[in-house]
LOKOLMAR-35638 format. One record per atom (N, C-alpha, C, O, CB): residue number from 0; residue in one letter; z, y, x. Coordinates in Angstrom, 3 decimals, padded with zeros to 6 digits. Glycine has a CB too. Layout:
BEGIN
ATOM  num  residuo        zz        yy        xx
ATOM  NUM        a         Z         Y         X
...
This chain:
BEGIN
ATOM  num  residuo        zz        yy        xx
ATOM    0        m  -040.290  -008.234   161.332
ATOM    0        m  -040.963  -008.936   161.072
ATOM    0        m  -041.925  -008.707   159.522
ATOM    0        m  -041.363  -008.237   158.533
ATOM    0        m  -040.157  -009.920   161.280
ATOM    1        l  -043.110  -009.026   159.497
ATOM    1        l  -043.851  -008.853   158.503
ATOM    1        l  -043.786  -009.409   157.172
ATOM    1        l  -043.818  -010.631   157.316
ATOM    1        l  -044.763  -009.066   158.892
ATOM    2        d  -043.693  -009.045   155.660
ATOM    2        d  -043.481  -009.575   154.937
ATOM    2        d  -045.411  -009.802   154.236
ATOM    2        d  -046.445  -009.421   154.786
ATOM    2        d  -042.196  -008.854   154.280
ATOM    3        a  -045.275  -010.437   153.087
ATOM    3        a  -046.511  -010.922   152.306
ATOM    3        a  -047.070  -009.672   152.273
ATOM    3        a  -048.126  -009.734   152.903
ATOM    3        a  -046.333  -011.644   150.822
ATOM    4        a  -046.869  -008.477   151.815
ATOM    4        a  -047.328  -007.315   151.540
ATOM    4        a  -048.039  -006.699   152.440
ATOM    4        a  -048.976  -005.930   152.224
ATOM    4        a  -046.495  -006.633   151.213
ATOM    5        h  -047.504  -007.102   153.705
ATOM    5        h  -048.169  -006.377   154.769
ATOM    5        h  -049.219  -007.317   156.085
ATOM    5        h  -049.703  -007.068   157.189
ATOM    5        h  -046.842  -005.599   155.470
ATOM    6        t  -049.167  -008.269   155.296
ATOM    6        t  -049.901  -009.590   156.414
ATOM    6        t  -051.641  -009.291   156.274
ATOM    6        t  -052.199  -009.018   155.211
ATOM    6        t  -049.465  -011.696   155.658
ATOM    7        v  -052.044  -009.365   157.069
ATOM    7        v  -053.369  -009.002   157.422
ATOM    7        v  -054.188  -010.190   157.359
ATOM    7        v  -053.877  -011.136   158.082
ATOM    7        v  -053.447  -008.371   158.748
ATOM    8        p  -055.094  -010.268   156.670
ATOM    8        p  -055.905  -011.795   157.090
ATOM    8        p  -056.553  -012.071   158.188
ATOM    8        p  -057.341  -011.261   158.676
ATOM    8        p  -056.926  -012.153   156.290
ATOM    9        s  -056.227  -013.641   158.902
ATOM    9        s  -057.311  -013.777   160.072
ATOM    9        s  -058.440  -013.827   159.936
ATOM    9        s  -058.969  -014.274   158.918
ATOM    9        s  -057.272  -014.683   160.753
ATOM   10        p  -059.220  -013.264   161.184
ATOM   10        p  -060.549  -013.488   160.897
ATOM   10        p  -060.996  -015.085   161.138
ATOM   10        p  -060.346  -016.032   161.581
ATOM   10        p  -061.361  -012.490   161.782
ATOM   11        s  -062.512  -014.981   160.616
ATOM   11        s  -062.736  -016.651   160.295
ATOM   11        s  -062.821  -017.415   161.499
ATOM   11        s  -063.273  -016.927   162.535
ATOM   11        s  -064.131  -017.014   159.478
ATOM   12        l  -062.513  -018.294   161.435
ATOM   12        l  -063.085  -019.574   162.560
ATOM   12        l  -064.032  -019.350   163.364
ATOM   12        l  -063.875  -019.221   164.578
ATOM   12        l  -063.645  -020.775   161.982
ATOM   13        s  -065.578  -019.251   162.511
ATOM   13        s  -066.382  -018.971   163.455
ATOM   13        s  -066.753  -017.922   164.191
ATOM   13        s  -067.581  -017.862   165.099
ATOM   13        s  -067.096  -019.239   163.163
ATOM   14        a  -065.822  -016.799   163.551
ATOM   14        a  -066.334  -015.506   164.627
ATOM   14        a  -065.439  -015.670   165.706
ATOM   14        a  -065.913  -015.416   166.813
ATOM   14        a  -066.194  -013.800   164.029
ATOM   15        a  -064.064  -016.093   165.646
ATOM   15        a  -062.909  -016.330   166.566
ATOM   15        a  -063.365  -017.311   167.562
ATOM   15        a  -063.076  -017.135   168.746
ATOM   15        a  -061.618  -016.849   165.826
ATOM   16        a  -063.949  -018.175   167.241
ATOM   16        a  -064.145  -019.348   168.086
ATOM   16        a  -065.505  -019.412   168.637
ATOM   16        a  -065.807  -020.491   169.148
ATOM   16        a  -063.865  -020.587   167.346
ATOM   17        s  -066.519  -018.343   168.639
ATOM   17        s  -067.686  -018.082   169.123
ATOM   17        s  -067.623  -017.419   170.428
ATOM   17        s  -067.047  -016.347   170.612
ATOM   17        s  -068.372  -017.388   168.231
ATOM   18        p  -068.402  -018.278   171.571
ATOM   18        p  -068.300  -017.769   173.057
ATOM   18        p  -069.092  -016.320   173.003
ATOM   18        p  -068.826  -015.321   173.672
ATOM   18        p  -069.085  -018.944   174.250
ATOM   19        s  -070.142  -016.484   172.016
ATOM   19        s  -070.861  -015.113   172.763
ATOM   19        s  -070.335  -013.865   171.237
ATOM   19        s  -070.316  -014.625   170.268
ATOM   19        s  -073.318  -015.420   173.070
ATOM   20        h  -070.126  -013.078   170.958
ATOM   20        h  -069.954  -012.595   169.742
ATOM   20        h  -071.038  -011.481   169.704
ATOM   20        h  -071.245  -010.659   170.597
ATOM   20        h  -068.492  -012.151   169.488
ATOM   21        s  -071.627  -011.580   168.638
ATOM   21        s  -072.699  -010.584   168.081
ATOM   21        s  -071.706  -009.292   167.230
ATOM   21        s  -070.577  -009.464   166.770
ATOM   21        s  -073.918  -011.571   166.840
ATOM   22        e  -072.371  -008.234   167.205
ATOM   22        e  -071.693  -007.085   166.843
ATOM   22        e  -070.987  -007.373   165.261
ATOM   22        e  -069.939  -006.994   164.739
ATOM   22        e  -072.809  -005.801   166.906
ATOM   23        e  -072.013  -008.152   164.848
ATOM   23        e  -071.419  -008.606   163.056
ATOM   23        e  -070.489  -009.734   162.911
ATOM   23        e  -069.902  -010.164   161.918
ATOM   23        e  -072.723  -009.175   161.971
ATOM   24        s  -070.499  -010.207   164.454
ATOM   24        s  -069.158  -011.587   164.115
ATOM   24        s  -067.942  -011.079   164.765
ATOM   24        s  -067.081  -011.930   164.985
ATOM   24        s  -069.476  -013.395   164.946
ATOM   25        v  -067.668  -009.755   165.151
ATOM   25        v  -066.644  -009.443   165.805
ATOM   25        v  -066.088  -008.882   164.485
ATOM   25        v  -066.641  -008.119   163.693
ATOM   25        v  -066.818  -008.570   167.123
ATOM   26        p  -064.870  -009.434   164.433
ATOM   26        p  -063.844  -008.474   162.838
ATOM   26        p  -063.292  -007.340   163.226
ATOM   26        p  -062.791  -007.219   164.343
ATOM   26        p  -062.291  -009.287   162.092
ATOM   27        v  -063.322  -006.469   162.418
ATOM   27        v  -062.995  -004.688   162.274
ATOM   27        v  -061.787  -004.515   161.476
ATOM   27        v  -061.655  -004.709   160.267
ATOM   27        v  -064.276  -003.720   161.403
ATOM   28        w  -060.885  -004.102   162.368
ATOM   28        w  -059.270  -003.853   161.105
ATOM   28        w  -059.335  -002.186   161.788
ATOM   28        w  -059.706  -001.728   162.868
ATOM   28        w  -056.990  -005.208   161.597
ATOM   29        r  -058.817  -001.655   160.642
ATOM   29        r  -058.444  -000.352   160.439
ATOM   29        r  -057.046  -000.525   160.909
ATOM   29        r  -056.210  -001.312   160.464
ATOM   29        r  -058.653   000.215   158.971
ATOM   30        a  -056.882   000.588   162.165
ATOM   30        a  -055.405   000.374   162.537
ATOM   30        a  -054.627   000.872   161.433
ATOM   30        a  -053.611   000.200   161.258
ATOM   30        a  -054.957   001.101   163.871
ATOM   31        e  -054.798   002.008   160.485
ATOM   31        e  -054.193   002.080   159.692
ATOM   31        e  -053.368   000.939   158.915
ATOM   31        e  -052.153   000.922   158.721
ATOM   31        e  -054.855   002.632   159.224
ATOM   32        a  -054.328  -000.013   158.518
ATOM   32        a  -054.033  -000.681   157.563
ATOM   32        a  -053.020  -001.765   158.447
ATOM   32        a  -052.012  -002.260   157.942
ATOM   32        a  -055.361  -001.190   156.750
ATOM   33        l  -053.427  -002.014   159.714
ATOM   33        l  -052.280  -002.595   160.755
ATOM   33        l  -051.036  -002.126   160.406
ATOM   33        l  -050.168  -002.911   160.022
ATOM   33        l  -052.467  -002.191   162.270
ATOM   34        t  -050.822  -000.820   160.500
ATOM   34        t  -049.725  -000.018   160.841
ATOM   34        t  -048.749   000.111   159.778
ATOM   34        t  -047.519   000.092   159.800
ATOM   34        t  -050.152   001.240   161.236
ATOM   35        g  -049.736   000.270   158.681
ATOM   35        g  -049.138   000.969   157.718
ATOM   35        g  -048.736   002.710   157.459
ATOM   35        g  -049.229   003.604   158.148
ATOM   35        g  -048.142   000.288   157.753
ATOM   36        p  -047.976   002.892   156.590
ATOM   36        p  -047.594   004.605   156.572
ATOM   36        p  -046.685   004.582   157.906
ATOM   36        p  -046.727   005.642   158.531
ATOM   36        p  -046.538   005.284   154.929
ATOM   37        g  -046.033   003.771   158.346
ATOM   37        g  -045.309   004.222   159.696
ATOM   37        g  -045.884   004.374   161.047
ATOM   37        g  -045.259   004.826   162.006
ATOM   37        g  -044.351   003.372   159.948
ATOM   38        g  -047.147   003.961   161.072
ATOM   38        g  -048.271   004.010   162.350
ATOM   38        g  -047.650   002.935   163.225
ATOM   38        g  -048.050   003.040   164.385
ATOM   38        g  -048.420   005.654   163.289
ATOM   39        l  -046.940   002.103   163.068
ATOM   39        l  -046.417   001.109   164.101
ATOM   39        l  -046.506  -000.574   163.589
ATOM   39        l  -046.132  -000.869   162.454
ATOM   39        l  -044.762   001.557   164.400
ATOM   40        a  -046.920  -001.394   164.333
ATOM   40        a  -047.007  -002.663   163.963
ATOM   40        a  -046.744  -003.546   165.195
ATOM   40        a  -047.136  -003.229   166.319
ATOM   40        a  -048.300  -002.901   163.326
ATOM   41        r  -046.055  -004.677   164.921
ATOM   41        r  -045.598  -005.615   165.649
ATOM   41        r  -046.540  -006.991   165.739
ATOM   41        r  -046.538  -007.768   164.785
ATOM   41        r  -044.294  -005.828   165.132
ATOM   42        i  -047.358  -007.262   166.947
ATOM   42        i  -048.372  -007.939   167.220
ATOM   42        i  -047.901  -009.069   168.157
ATOM   42        i  -047.495  -008.800   169.287
ATOM   42        i  -049.394  -007.085   167.722
ATOM   43        r  -047.952  -010.302   167.702
ATOM   43        r  -047.672  -011.825   168.395
ATOM   43        r  -048.702  -012.315   168.861
ATOM   43        r  -049.797  -012.337   168.299
ATOM   43        r  -047.171  -012.916   167.543
ATOM   44        l  -048.369  -012.860   170.197
ATOM   44        l  -049.608  -013.334   171.069
ATOM   44        l  -048.573  -014.318   171.653
ATOM   44        l  -047.735  -014.037   172.510
ATOM   44        l  -050.533  -012.125   172.244
ATOM   45        g  -048.774  -015.603   171.014
ATOM   45        g  -047.864  -016.830   171.670
ATOM   45        g  -046.628  -016.688   171.459
ATOM   45        g  -046.168  -016.601   170.321
ATOM   45        g  -047.919  -017.020   173.114
ATOM   46        e  -045.832  -016.639   172.658
ATOM   46        e  -044.350  -016.318   172.250
ATOM   46        e  -044.348  -014.498   172.879
ATOM   46        e  -043.279  -013.889   172.839
ATOM   46        e  -042.960  -017.663   173.249
ATOM   47        a  -045.543  -013.837   173.389
ATOM   47        a  -045.051  -012.421   173.492
ATOM   47        a  -045.141  -011.554   172.461
ATOM   47        a  -046.116  -011.809   171.754
ATOM   47        a  -045.625  -011.796   174.431
ATOM   48        c  -044.467  -010.573   172.079
ATOM   48        c  -044.699  -009.613   170.937
ATOM   48        c  -044.913  -008.330   171.446
ATOM   48        c  -044.042  -007.831   172.160
ATOM   48        c  -043.578  -009.550   169.960
ATOM   49        y  -045.976  -007.698   171.178
ATOM   49        y  -046.243  -006.375   171.378
ATOM   49        y  -046.140  -005.239   170.302
ATOM   49        y  -046.148  -005.494   169.097
ATOM   49        y  -047.413  -006.394   171.817
ATOM   50        t  -046.040  -003.919   170.826
ATOM   50        t  -046.166  -002.782   169.640
ATOM   50        t  -047.509  -002.195   169.544
ATOM   50        t  -048.234  -002.117   170.536
ATOM   50        t  -045.171  -001.533   169.865
ATOM   51        l  -047.832  -001.817   168.486
ATOM   51        l  -049.013  -001.106   168.514
ATOM   51        l  -048.695   000.230   167.406
ATOM   51        l  -048.478   000.193   166.194
ATOM   51        l  -050.338  -002.181   168.078
ATOM   52        r  -048.757   001.296   168.271
ATOM   52        r  -048.319   002.294   167.717
ATOM   52        r  -049.467   003.554   167.837
ATOM   52        r  -049.994   003.962   168.873
ATOM   52        r  -046.973   002.519   168.327
ATOM   53        i  -049.711   004.101   166.257
ATOM   53        i  -050.770   005.406   166.307
ATOM   53        i  -049.888   006.592   166.866
ATOM   53        i  -048.673   006.586   166.664
ATOM   53        i  -051.460   005.877   164.631
ATOM   54        t  -050.485   007.582   167.549
ATOM   54        t  -049.604   008.308   168.070
ATOM   54        t  -050.158   009.839   167.083
ATOM   54        t  -050.941   009.760   166.136
ATOM   54        t  -049.687   008.230   169.919
ATOM   55        r  -049.660   010.889   167.486
ATOM   55        r  -049.389   012.116   166.390
ATOM   55        r  -051.269   012.588   166.951
ATOM   55        r  -051.985   013.323   166.270
ATOM   55        r  -047.515   013.670   166.882
ATOM   56        a  -051.587   012.125   167.922
ATOM   56        a  -053.046   012.525   168.491
ATOM   56        a  -053.974   011.976   167.661
ATOM   56        a  -055.077   012.508   167.537
ATOM   56        a  -053.383   012.035   169.946
ATOM   57        g  -053.657   010.916   167.035
ATOM   57        g  -054.640   009.664   166.595
ATOM   57        g  -054.753   008.893   167.707
ATOM   57        g  -055.890   008.461   167.516
ATOM   57        g  -056.144   010.035   166.103
ATOM   58        k  -054.406   008.418   168.709
ATOM   58        k  -054.665   007.327   169.711
ATOM   58        k  -053.854   006.293   169.570
ATOM   58        k  -052.743   006.512   169.087
ATOM   58        k  -054.556   007.719   171.027
ATOM   59        l  -054.213   004.966   169.949
ATOM   59        l  -053.456   003.748   169.662
ATOM   59        l  -053.352   003.802   171.081
ATOM   59        l  -054.217   004.102   171.903
ATOM   59        l  -054.079   002.383   168.829
ATOM   60        i  -051.682   003.333   171.311
ATOM   60        i  -051.182   002.566   172.267
ATOM   60        i  -050.440   001.306   171.835
ATOM   60        i  -049.788   001.200   170.796
ATOM   60        i  -050.403   003.352   173.008
ATOM   61        l  -050.629   000.307   172.815
ATOM   61        l  -050.156  -001.184   172.570
ATOM   61        l  -049.458  -001.425   174.030
ATOM   61        l  -050.020  -001.459   175.125
ATOM   61        l  -051.567  -002.404   172.182
ATOM   62        t  -048.110  -001.579   173.735
ATOM   62        t  -047.175  -002.044   174.538
ATOM   62        t  -046.877  -003.419   174.121
ATOM   62        t  -047.202  -004.005   173.089
ATOM   62        t  -046.049  -001.198   174.551
ATOM   63        k  -045.997  -003.929   175.420
ATOM   63        k  -045.504  -005.287   175.301
ATOM   63        k  -044.062  -005.243   175.612
ATOM   63        k  -043.392  -006.276   175.584
ATOM   63        k  -046.247  -006.271   176.221
């Protein structure tokens, strides 16, 4: 579970609710900011929990 020090602000509703996204309206997050120094983050979508991991090669892996 994330504590207040590791929470990431959610994107604005206008960017998230827009049916057509321009390059400027799509939120951009640094993977390192999401995962912290451990390179690992849990992401919830509805009832599902996913794991985001940065590999040693600098790639991202998202698993359920």
